[in-house]
C-alpha positions in Angstrom: 53.8 49.8 76.3 52.7 52.7 74.0 52.6 56.2 75.3 49.1 57.1 76.5 49.4 60.5 74.9 49.6 58.9 71.4 45.9 58.1 71.6 44.8 61.6 72.5 44.3 62.9 68.9 42.6 59.8 67.5 39.5 61.0 65.5 39.1 58.8 62.5 36.2 59.5 60.0 33.3 58.6 62.3 31.5 61.4 64.2 31.8 59.6 67.5 35.3 58.1 66.9 37.8 58.6 69.8 35.2 59.4 72.5 35.8 56.1 74.3 39.6 56.0 74.1 40.4 56.9 77.7 37.7 54.6 79.0 38.9 51.7 76.9 42.5 52.3 78.0 41.5 52.2 81.6 40.0 48.8 81.1 43.3 47.2 80.0 44.8 47.0 83.5 45.3 49.0 86.7 48.5 50.6 85.4 46.9 51.8 82.2 43.9 53.1 84.1 46.2 55.1 86.3 47.9 56.6 83.2 44.6 57.4 81.6 43.3 59.2 84.7 46.6 61.2 85.0 46.7 62.2 81.3 44.5 65.3 80.7 45.1 65.3 77.0 43.2 62.0 76.7 40.0 63.7 78.0 40.3 66.9 75.9 38.4 65.5 72.9 34.7 65.9 73.7 32.3 64.3 71.3 28.6 64.7 72.1 25.6 62.9 70.6 22.8 65.5 71.0 19.9 63.2 70.1 17.2 63.2 72.7 17.7 59.7 73.9 21.4 60.3 74.7 21.6 63.8 76.2 21.2 62.9 79.9 24.0 60.4 79.8 26.1 62.8 77.7 25.8 65.5 80.3 27.3 63.2 82.9 30.1 62.1 80.6 31.0 65.7 79.7 31.2 66.8 83.3 33.7 63.9 83.9 35.7 64.9 80.8 35.8 68.6 81.7 37.1 67.7 85.2 39.7 65.2 84.1 41.0 67.3 81.2 42.4 69.9 83.6 43.4 73.1 81.9 44.1 71.6 78.4 42.6 73.1 75.3 39.4 71.3 74.2 38.2 70.0 70.9 34.4 69.7 71.0 32.2 68.1 68.4 28.4 68.0 68.8 26.1 66.3 66.3 22.5 65.1 65.8 21.5 62.6 63.1 19.1 63.7 60.4 16.0 62.0 61.9 16.5 63.4 65.4 17.6 67.0 64.6 14.2 68.3 65.8 14.0 65.8 68.6 16.5 67.4 71.0 15.7 67.7 74.7 16.0 71.5 75.2 16.4 71.3 78.9 19.2 68.8 78.9 20.8 70.5 75.9 20.9 73.9 77.5 22.4 72.4 80.6 25.1 70.8 78.5 25.8 74.1 76.7 26.1 75.9 80.1 28.7 73.4 81.1 30.7 74.0 77.9 30.3 77.8 78.1 32.0 77.9 81.5 35.1 76.6 79.8 35.0 78.7 76.6 38.6 80.1 77.0 39.7 76.5 76.6 37.9 76.0 73.3 40.4 75.1 70.6 38.1 73.4 68.1 34.3 73.8 68.0 32.3 71.6 65.6 28.6 72.1 65.9 26.2 70.2 63.7 22.8 70.8 65.3 19.8 73.0 64.4 20.5 76.8 64.3 18.6 77.9 67.4 21.0 75.7 69.4 24.4 76.7 68.0 23.5 80.3 68.8 23.6 79.4 72.5 27.3 79.0 72.5 28.2 82.4 74.0 31.1 81.6 76.3 31.6 82.8 79.9 32.2 86.5 79.4 35.9 86.2 79.8 37.9 88.3 77.3 40.0 85.5 76.0 39.7 83.0 73.2 41.9 80.2 71.9 39.5 79.1 69.2 41.4 78.1 66.1 38.9 75.7 64.4 35.2 76.5 63.9 32.5 74.5 62.1 28.8 75.4 62.0 26.8 73.1 59.9 23.0 72.9 59.6 21.4 71.4 56.4 17.9 72.5 57.3 16.6 76.1 57.2 18.1 78.2 60.1 16.5 80.9 62.1 17.9 84.0 60.3 17.6 86.1 63.5 20.1 84.0 65.4 23.8 84.6 65.4 27.1 83.0 66.7 28.5 85.5 69.2 30.9 84.7 72.0 30.5 87.4 74.7 33.2 90.1 75.1 35.6 88.6 72.6 35.9 88.0 68.8 37.6 84.6 68.2 40.3 84.6 65.5 40.1 81.1 64.0 42.5 79.7 61.4 40.1 77.1 59.9 36.4 77.8 59.3 33.5 75.8 57.9 30.2 77.6 57.8 27.2 75.9 56.1 24.1 77.7 57.3 21.2 78.3 55.0 19.9 82.0 54.8 22.5 83.2 57.3 24.7 86.2 56.5 28.4 86.1 57.3 27.9 89.1 59.6 25.8 86.9 61.9 28.9 84.8 62.6 30.9 87.1 64.9 34.6 86.2 64.3 37.7 87.9 63.1 38.7 86.6 59.6 42.2 88.0 59.4 43.8 84.7 60.5 41.7 82.3 58.5 43.8 80.3 56.0 41.2 77.7 54.9 37.4 77.9 54.7 34.4 75.9 53.7 31.4 78.1 52.9 27.9 76.8 52.1 24.9 78.7 50.7 27.0 81.9 50.7 25.9 85.0 48.8 28.4 86.5 46.4 28.4 89.9 48.2 29.1 88.0 51.5 31.9 86.1 49.9 33.5 89.3 48.6 33.4 90.7 52.1 34.9 87.6 53.6 37.7 87.5 51.1 38.5 91.2 51.9 38.6 90.5 55.6 40.7 87.2 55.1 43.9 88.3 53.3 45.7 85.1 54.5 43.2 82.7 53.1 44.8 80.0 50.9 42.1 77.4 50.5 38.4 78.0 50.0 35.6 75.5 49.1 32.3 77.0 48.1 29.2 74.8 48.2 26.0 76.1 46.5 27.2 79.7 46.0 24.0 81.7 45.6 23.6 84.4 42.9 21.8 87.7 43.1 19.8 89.6 40.5 21.6 92.1 38.3 25.1 91.5 39.6 27.4 94.1 38.2 31.1 94.3 39.1 33.0 97.5 38.2 36.3 95.7 38.7 37.3 92.3 40.2 38.6 92.0 43.7 42.2 90.8 43.7 43.0 88.3 46.4 46.8 87.8 46.6 47.0 84.7 48.8 44.4 82.2 47.4 46.1 79.1 46.1 43.1 76.6 46.0 39.5 77.3 45.3 36.6 74.9 44.5 33.0 75.4 43.5 30.6 72.6 44.4 27.0 72.6 43.0 27.4 76.3 42.4 25.4 78.6 40.2 25.6 78.4 36.4 25.8 82.2 36.1 29.4 82.7 35.0 29.2 86.5 35.7 29.9 85.5 39.4 33.4 84.7 38.4 33.9 88.3 37.1 34.0 89.4 40.8 37.4 87.8 41.5 41.0 87.6 40.5 43.5 85.1 42.1 47.0 85.7 40.8 48.5 83.0 43.2 45.9 80.3 42.2 47.4 76.8 41.8 44.4 74.5 42.1 40.9 75.0 40.7 37.9 72.7 41.0 34.4 72.8 39.7 32.0 69.9 40.5 28.4 68.8 40.1 27.0 71.6 37.9 27.2 73.1 34.5 30.8 74.2 33.6 30.9 77.8 32.4 34.0 77.4 30.4 34.2 81.0 29.0 33.9 82.5 32.5 36.5 80.2 34.0 38.9 80.8 31.1 38.5 84.6 31.6 39.2 84.1 35.4 42.5 82.3 34.6 43.5 84.9 32.0 42.6 87.9 34.2 44.4 86.4 37.2 47.6 85.5 35.2 48.0 82.6 37.5 50.3 79.6 37.1 47.6 76.9 37.4 49.0 73.5 38.3 45.9 71.4 39.1 42.4 71.4 37.5 39.5 69.2 38.7 36.2 69.2 36.8 33.9 66.4 37.9 30.3 65.4 37.3 29.8 68.3 35.0 28.0 69.1 31.8 29.6 71.5 29.3 29.7 72.7 25.7 32.0 70.1 24.1 33.5 72.3 21.4 34.8 74.7 24.1 36.8 72.1 26.0 39.9 71.7 23.8 40.4 75.5 23.3 39.9 75.9 27.1 42.6 73.4 27.9 45.0 74.9 25.3 44.8 78.1 27.4 46.3 76.4 30.5 49.7 75.2 29.3 51.1 75.3 32.9 48.9 72.4 34.0 50.5 69.5 35.9 47.5 67.5 37.1 44.1 67.2 35.3 41.1 65.3 36.7 38.1 65.1 34.4 34.8 63.3 35.0 31.9 64.3 32.7 28.3 63.8 33.8 26.4 60.7 32.5 23.9 63.2 31.1 26.5 64.6 28.8 27.0 61.5 26.5 30.5 62.7 26.0 33.2 60.8 24.0 36.8 61.4 25.1 38.1 60.2 21.7 39.1 63.6 20.5 40.8 64.6 23.8 42.8 61.3 23.9 43.7 61.5 20.2 45.1 65.1 20.7 47.0 64.1 23.8 48.5 61.1 22.0 49.5 63.0 18.8 51.1 65.8 20.9 53.0 63.7 23.5 56.3 64.2 21.6 57.4 67.4 19.8 60.2 67.3 17.3 62.7 70.1 17.9 61.7 70.8 21.5 59.0 72.7 23.3 57.3 75.7 21.6 54.5 78.1 22.4 51.1 76.7 21.7 51.9 73.1 22.7 48.9 71.2 24.1 49.3 70.6 27.9 53.1 70.2 27.5 53.8 69.9 31.3 51.0 67.4 32.2 52.2 64.8 34.7 49.0 63.2 35.9 45.7 62.5 34.1 42.7 61.1 35.8 39.6 60.4 33.7 36.3 58.9 34.9 33.7 57.9 32.3 30.1 57.4 33.6 29.5 54.6 31.0 31.4 52.1 29.0 33.6 53.9 26.5 34.1 53.5 22.8 36.7 50.7 22.5 38.7 52.7 19.9 40.1 55.1 22.6 42.3 52.3 23.9 44.4 52.6 20.8 45.5 56.1 21.9 46.5 55.1 25.5 50.1 54.0 24.6 50.7 57.2 22.7 49.8 59.4 25.7 53.1 58.6 27.3 55.1 59.5 24.2 57.2 56.3 24.3 58.6 56.4 20.7 61.8 56.4 18.7 60.3 58.8 16.2 61.6 61.9 17.9 64.6 60.8 20.0 65.9 64.3 20.5 62.5 66.0 20.8 60.4 67.1 23.8 58.3 64.5 25.6 55.3 65.4 27.8 56.3 64.3 31.3 53.2 62.2 31.8 53.9 59.7 34.6 50.5 58.7 35.9 47.3 57.8 33.9 44.2 56.7 35.8 41.1 55.8 33.9 37.8 54.6 35.4 34.9 53.3 33.3 31.5 52.1 34.5 29.4 49.2 33.2 25.8 49.5 34.4 24.6 46.4 32.6 27.1 43.7 33.6 26.3 41.8 30.4 29.2 41.0 28.2 27.8 39.9 24.8 31.2 40.0 23.1 34.7 41.4 23.7 33.4 44.8 24.8 34.4 46.3 27.2 37.8 44.5 27.1 40.8 46.2 25.7 41.8 44.9 22.3 44.9 42.7 22.1 47.1 45.1 20.0 46.9 48.2 22.3 46.8 45.8 25.3 50.3 44.6 24.4 51.6 48.1 24.1 50.0 49.0 27.5 51.8 46.1 29.1 55.1 47.5 27.7 54.3 50.8 29.4 53.9 49.1 32.7 57.2 47.4 32.3 58.9 50.8 32.0 57.7 51.7 35.5 55.1 54.3 34.5 51.8 54.4 36.5 48.9 53.2 34.4 45.6 52.0 35.9 42.4 51.3 34.2 39.5 50.4 36.5 36.1 48.9 35.5 33.4 49.8 38.0 30.3 47.6 37.8 27.3 46.8 40.1 27.4 43.5 42.0 24.9 41.0 40.7 21.7 41.3 42.5 22.5 44.7 44.0 22.7 47.6 41.7 23.7 50.0 44.5 26.9 48.2 45.4 29.8 48.6 43.0 32.7 46.3 42.4 36.0 47.5 41.0 38.3 45.4 38.8 41.6 46.0 37.0 40.5 46.1 33.4 44.0 45.5 32.1 44.2 42.3 34.1 40.7 41.3 33.1 41.5 41.9 29.4 44.7 39.8 29.6 42.7 36.9 31.1 40.0 37.3 28.5 42.4 37.2 25.6 44.4 34.4 27.1 41.2 32.3 27.6 40.0 33.2 24.1 43.4 32.2 22.5 43.4 28.9 24.5 39.9 28.0 23.2 41.0 28.8 19.6 44.0 26.4 20.0 41.8 23.7 21.4 39.4 24.2 18.6 42.2 23.9 16.0 43.4 20.7 17.7 39.9 19.1 17.5 39.6 20.2 13.9 43.0 18.7 13.0 42.1 15.4 14.7 38.9 15.3 12.8 40.7 15.8 9.5 43.2 13.0 10.3 
């Protein structure tokens, strides 16, 4: 019999996952029901559907959980779906919040995804203690800018924070930032971000969604944050002057997704920070193509590179792959100015079918050659390529890999190196559902079938001649 406590932290990816665990365990048998009733940790995860049709039943269930959880710390998640966010029963909801406020010293994790006027009601029970370590406030619609998150008589000191509130200043979220190590911040103004970073010296990871710009931003000198290791910008402003506000000397991972890539501004950030960058992710982006190669040459410390241009870019990776292939081995050893000499992992996703000539460069990327037996070889171990076919019409050999590079690719696989080329295509009759296939395997089957048909054709021709 498994230990009952092993189920207490089951969350999964669904918003309501784990809420019925103790009830389900109690239905197994009388012995399990006794164990479930006597295990407070099983009842410490409180997940609440705040939609109008569910609130009355939720109040009764929460009362039961608060009673059976004893004095254990609580993880609370409250959500409303998009269609019902304005359809919340205020009377039942306020009763529910009063129940939870009475147990505010037991709050360990608080995840509120309901309209702003409601998350501001979480004010605690006036006791001067807080165990809150994880805080998430998320509202996609416009919030009431006059509201604030404020637990009475105490400033919580969380370690993980996610705040995605439109038109809300960071000062309206009354917490201490000095213990925060990772943060997700949405619709944050640059001046607010600077203040948060100044008050969060331990922050190591930060994701910024839709960072907002202000008019005439001038920075006399950048703010230096000495703990930041990972930072990502998602759908952020195209104004690269925002990057002038920061310096991250300990930065190891940088990501920029779903917007125009300001290559000069990012390059200046890396140079100003003098960081040893190990991982770079640039995904679903548009950029000035002639700036890309010089930009990558300025990051010789890179280990992992993930690159996915936007379909609007009409980008061809031929020059990038050619350069990586021709510089994979260096005669006489490593020297200054080498192109990505320490690259270990390359992930490339192309939004359309690629020019078939790039496959000729794939074997050379790994530097498997006898030309420079004593030279330096780039330590590339993993290559992952994804291409997309939006038409699902194969008029000829395209998009299959030609037979000559295909044979060399198979030799790479035999050496134990990781090489995966995925073809993503819509399912016939449903353009919104994608099917993924191993393009190496598909190409092998294609060439095998084609060769077999040629042999059969020659046999028929020989019989005809006889």
